[in-house]
C-alpha positions in Angstrom: 19.0 102.7 -25.7 20.4 105.6 -23.8 22.2 105.1 -20.5 20.8 106.6 -17.3 23.7 109.1 -17.3 22.7 110.2 -20.8 19.0 110.5 -19.8 20.1 112.5 -16.8 22.0 114.9 -19.0 18.9 115.5 -21.0 17.0 116.4 -17.8 19.7 119.0 -17.0 19.6 120.4 -20.5 15.8 120.7 -20.5 15.8 122.5 -17.1 18.6 124.8 -18.3 16.7 125.5 -21.5 13.7 126.7 -19.4 16.0 129.1 -17.5 16.8 127.1 -14.4 20.1 125.9 -13.0 20.5 122.1 -12.7 23.3 119.8 -11.7 24.1 116.2 -10.9 24.8 116.2 -7.2 26.0 114.0 -4.3 26.9 110.4 -4.3 26.6 110.0 -8.1 29.3 112.7 -8.7 31.5 111.3 -6.0 31.4 107.8 -7.3 31.8 108.8 -10.9 35.0 110.7 -10.0 36.3 107.7 -8.1 35.6 105.4 -11.1 32.7 103.6 -9.6 29.7 102.6 -11.8 26.4 103.8 -10.5 23.0 104.6 -11.9 21.6 106.2 -8.7 21.4 109.7 -10.0 20.2 112.7 -8.0 19.7 116.2 -9.5 19.6 119.6 -7.8 17.9 122.5 -9.4 16.8 126.1 -8.9 13.4 125.1 -10.4 10.5 124.6 -8.0 8.7 121.3 -8.0 5.8 122.8 -9.9 8.2 124.0 -12.6 9.7 120.5 -12.9 6.2 119.0 -13.2 5.3 121.4 -15.9 8.4 120.7 -18.0 8.4 116.8 -17.9 5.7 114.4 -19.0 6.1 111.8 -16.3 6.7 113.1 -12.8 5.9 111.5 -9.4 5.5 113.9 -6.4 7.7 111.7 -4.0 8.6 114.5 -1.5 6.9 117.7 -2.3 7.4 119.1 1.2 11.2 118.9 0.7 11.1 120.0 -2.9 11.6 116.6 -4.4 9.9 115.0 -7.3 10.9 111.9 -9.3 11.2 112.3 -13.1 10.6 109.1 -15.1 12.4 108.8 -18.4 12.3 105.6 -20.4 13.8 102.9 -18.2 15.2 105.2 -15.5 14.0 107.4 -12.6 15.7 110.5 -11.2 15.1 112.4 -8.0 15.0 116.1 -8.8 15.2 118.4 -5.8 14.9 122.2 -5.5 17.7 124.1 -3.9 16.8 124.5 -0.2 17.9 125.4 3.3 16.9 123.6 6.4 16.5 124.4 10.1 15.1 123.0 13.3 15.7 119.2 13.3 13.4 118.5 16.3 14.0 114.8 16.0 17.7 114.9 15.1 16.7 113.6 11.6 14.2 115.8 9.8 14.2 119.6 9.5 11.4 121.6 11.1 11.6 124.2 8.4 12.5 123.9 4.7 13.0 127.1 2.7 13.6 127.0 -1.1 16.4 129.1 -2.4 17.9 130.1 -5.8 21.5 129.6 -4.4 23.3 126.4 -5.1 25.9 127.2 -2.4 23.2 127.6 0.2 21.7 124.3 -0.8 25.1 122.5 -0.5 25.8 123.9 2.9 23.1 121.7 4.4 24.7 118.5 3.2 26.8 116.2 5.3 30.3 115.6 4.0 32.5 117.5 1.6 32.8 114.5 -0.8 29.0 114.5 -1.1 28.5 118.2 -2.1 30.3 118.0 -5.5 28.1 118.9 -8.5 28.5 118.2 -12.2 26.8 119.8 -15.2 25.7 118.2 -18.4 29.2 118.7 -19.9 30.8 116.9 -17.0 32.3 120.0 -15.5 32.6 119.7 -11.7 32.0 122.5 -9.2 33.4 122.2 -5.7 32.3 124.8 -3.0 33.7 123.1 0.1 36.9 121.3 -0.7 35.5 118.0 -1.7 37.9 117.4 -4.5 40.9 117.7 -2.2 39.3 115.4 0.3 38.7 112.8 -2.5 42.4 113.0 -3.3 43.5 112.6 0.3 40.8 110.0 1.0 39.3 112.0 3.8 35.8 112.1 5.4 35.1 115.6 6.6 31.8 117.4 7.4 30.8 120.6 5.6 31.3 123.3 8.2 31.2 122.7 11.9 30.9 118.9 12.5 29.0 119.4 15.8 26.3 121.3 14.0 26.1 118.7 11.2 25.6 115.9 13.7 23.2 117.8 15.8 21.1 118.4 12.7 21.0 114.7 11.8 22.4 112.0 14.2 22.3 109.4 11.5 25.2 111.2 9.9 27.3 109.6 12.7 26.8 106.2 11.1 27.0 107.5 7.6 30.5 108.6 8.3 31.5 105.1 9.2 29.6 103.8 6.2 31.7 105.9 3.8 34.8 104.6 5.5 33.5 101.1 4.9 32.6 101.8 1.3 35.6 103.9 0.3 38.4 103.0 2.7 38.8 106.7 3.6 39.8 108.1 7.0 37.7 110.4 9.2 39.5 113.7 9.8 40.2 114.6 13.5 37.6 117.3 14.1 34.9 115.2 12.5 36.1 112.2 14.6 36.1 114.2 17.8 32.6 115.4 17.1 31.4 111.9 16.5 32.9 110.9 19.9 31.2 113.8 21.7 27.8 113.2 20.0 27.8 109.4 20.0 24.9 109.1 22.5 22.5 110.9 20.1 22.4 107.9 17.8 19.8 106.5 20.2 17.4 109.2 19.1 17.3 107.8 15.5 14.8 105.2 14.4 16.2 101.7 14.6 15.1 101.0 11.1 17.4 103.7 9.7 20.3 102.6 12.0 20.0 99.0 10.8 20.0 100.1 7.2 23.3 102.0 7.6 24.8 99.2 9.7 23.9 96.6 7.2 25.6 98.6 4.4 28.7 98.8 6.6 28.7 95.0 6.9 28.4 94.5 3.2 31.1 97.0 2.3 34.7 96.2 1.2 36.5 98.2 4.0 34.2 97.2 6.9 37.2 96.4 9.1 38.4 100.0 8.8 34.9 101.2 9.7 34.7 99.1 12.8 38.1 100.3 13.9 36.9 103.9 13.5 33.8 103.0 15.5 35.9 101.7 18.3 38.4 104.6 18.2 35.5 107.1 18.6 34.0 104.9 21.4 30.8 105.0 19.4 30.3 101.3 20.0 30.0 101.8 23.8 26.6 103.3 23.5 25.4 101.3 20.5 22.6 99.1 21.9 24.8 96.7 23.8 26.8 95.6 20.8 30.2 96.8 22.0 31.8 93.4 22.5 30.8 92.1 19.1 31.9 95.3 17.3 35.3 95.1 19.1 35.8 91.6 17.8 34.8 92.7 14.2 37.3 95.6 14.5 40.2 93.2 15.5 39.3 90.3 13.3 41.6 89.4 10.4 39.5 86.4 9.2 36.9 86.5 6.4 33.3 86.3 7.5 29.8 86.7 6.0 27.4 89.4 7.1 25.1 86.6 8.5 28.1 85.4 10.6 28.6 88.9 11.9 24.9 89.2 12.9 25.3 85.8 14.6 28.2 87.1 16.5 26.3 90.2 17.6 23.4 87.9 18.7 25.8 85.7 20.6 26.9 88.7 22.7 23.5 90.5 22.7 20.6 88.0 22.9 18.2 91.0 22.7 19.4 91.9 19.3 16.1 91.0 17.6 14.1 92.8 20.2 16.0 96.0 19.5 16.3 96.0 15.7 13.6 95.3 13.2 15.1 92.5 11.2 13.0 90.6 8.8 11.6 87.4 10.2 13.6 85.5 7.6 16.9 87.1 8.7 16.1 86.5 12.4 15.2 82.9 11.8 18.4 82.4 9.7 20.7 83.9 12.3 19.2 81.8 15.1 19.5 78.7 13.0 23.2 79.5 12.2 23.8 79.9 15.9 22.1 76.5 16.7 24.1 74.9 13.8 27.3 76.4 15.2 26.8 74.5 18.5 26.5 71.2 16.6 29.6 72.0 14.6 31.6 73.0 17.7 30.5 70.0 19.8 30.4 67.2 17.2 32.7 68.4 14.4 32.0 67.9 10.7 30.2 64.8 9.5 28.3 63.7 6.4 25.1 63.8 8.3 25.7 67.4 9.6 26.5 68.6 6.1 23.4 66.8 4.7 21.1 68.1 7.4 22.2 71.7 7.5 23.6 72.3 4.0 26.9 73.7 3.0 26.1 77.4 3.0 24.5 77.4 6.4 27.5 75.5 7.8 29.9 77.9 6.2 28.1 80.8 7.9 28.3 78.9 11.2 32.0 78.3 10.6 32.6 82.0 10.0 30.9 82.8 13.3 33.0 80.3 15.2 36.2 81.6 13.6 35.3 85.1 15.0 35.2 83.7 18.5 38.5 81.9 18.0 37.5 78.3 17.2 39.4 76.5 14.5 37.9 76.5 11.0 36.2 73.5 9.5 35.8 75.2 6.1 37.9 72.7 4.1 36.1 69.7 5.5 32.7 71.2 5.0 33.4 71.9 1.3 35.0 68.5 0.8 32.1 66.6 2.3 29.6 68.7 0.5 31.3 68.0 -2.8 31.4 64.3 -2.2 27.9 63.7 -0.9 26.0 61.4 -3.4 22.7 63.1 -2.5 21.8 66.4 -0.9 18.1 66.0 -0.2 16.0 63.1 0.9 14.0 63.5 -2.4 17.1 62.4 -4.3 16.8 58.9 -2.9 16.2 56.3 -5.7 13.8 54.5 -3.4 11.2 56.9 -1.9 8.2 57.0 0.4 5.8 55.8 -2.2 8.1 52.9 -3.0 8.0 52.0 0.7 4.2 51.9 0.7 4.0 50.0 -2.5 6.6 47.3 -1.9 7.1 46.8 1.9 4.8 45.2 4.5 4.6 48.5 6.4 2.8 48.2 9.8 2.8 51.9 10.7 3.1 54.9 8.5 5.6 56.4 10.9 8.0 53.6 9.9 8.4 55.1 6.5 10.1 58.1 8.0 12.4 55.9 10.0 13.3 53.8 7.0 14.0 56.7 4.7 16.1 58.4 7.4 18.2 55.3 7.7 18.5 55.0 3.9 19.8 58.6 3.8 22.4 57.7 6.5 23.5 54.7 4.7 23.8 56.4 1.3 25.7 59.5 2.5 28.1 57.5 4.6 28.8 55.2 1.6 27.4 52.0 3.1 25.1 51.5 0.2 24.8 53.0 -3.3 21.8 55.1 -4.3 20.3 52.5 -6.6 16.7 51.4 -6.5 17.2 47.7 -6.1 20.0 48.2 -3.5 17.9 50.5 -1.5 14.8 48.3 -1.8 16.8 45.4 -0.3 18.1 47.6 2.5 14.6 49.0 3.2 13.4 45.4 3.7 16.2 44.8 6.2 15.3 48.0 8.1 11.6 47.2 8.1 12.2 43.6 9.3 14.4 44.9 12.1 11.7 47.3 13.2 9.1 44.4 13.3 11.6 42.2 15.2 12.1 44.9 17.8 8.4 45.3 18.3 7.8 41.5 18.6 10.6 41.3 21.2 9.0 44.2 23.1 5.6 42.4 23.1 7.0 39.1 24.3 
């Protein structure tokens, strides 16, 4: 089976055979030169969309207005886009006018950063019109042309600059950094869904600390939806933390986080749960019951969050207790709810929950073993105690 790269080469070759220019472009070329493995392959061509549709058997018109179609080949898909120029940008994101061109250089001028305009042909020769190869060598993030113009065209590029810092560990060059600083307020004009997507990629990237440092150096965080305090902490932190812990930190300092950004309901619920768990962890410390109730992973996220606000870590204790627990769910009890109904003189169905909860407590704290007969005997004791309490209340 051919690799996506090999299939992509065949697309370039077929386009060239029909008299068109065609190159791999953008992030795929950048990452390949840096030694990263990626199958996210984009192709730029002098061919118009209708030409591409006529050449290939399986084509999806995914962005005809912008000259983009998706070519499907075997197990892979490829965005193939006609060379174009852009102008207008009424919403600081999308161009008002798109003009198709036969010039590769004109097409590359509209792109964001020099390291993203490199192109490669089917023989793996690289063309560089704007100094991207030098910037790869010096690990530099630099806009193509005037940085102010690039950020006025598309304000999301402000965050994309930080995202490439986070992904690659590169440094933003001075003119680009100054332009980010002067244009930082324009990020508020971008749809929050797009902002969240870029921000989430920063949080999951290996050099995220460098990115948050750059965000603070450009004062970008000061106008970033009230998240300045949380971002400052992330920029200074030397501790490890999960992305969920980071979102919990941002929620801690900005309770309206979920009103502003369109997180999934699942993520919102998880972050709020981690925050609640962190309060138990901070106030009561680690216990068998806490680890059983909340689970190891959730507690580790809560511990990461607490470390970010300078509370001592409980990670070792959490992991040790989780490893030593004889059971991790109530369903793992050797004596269950049906056994209670079938063997005990239960007066109220609600008593079953009370009995099982106490059995869990006794098992996870080592008071009794998780054996059927042992738990049955203990369940009788608990049930008798409940009945005795009720008799005493009646008398």
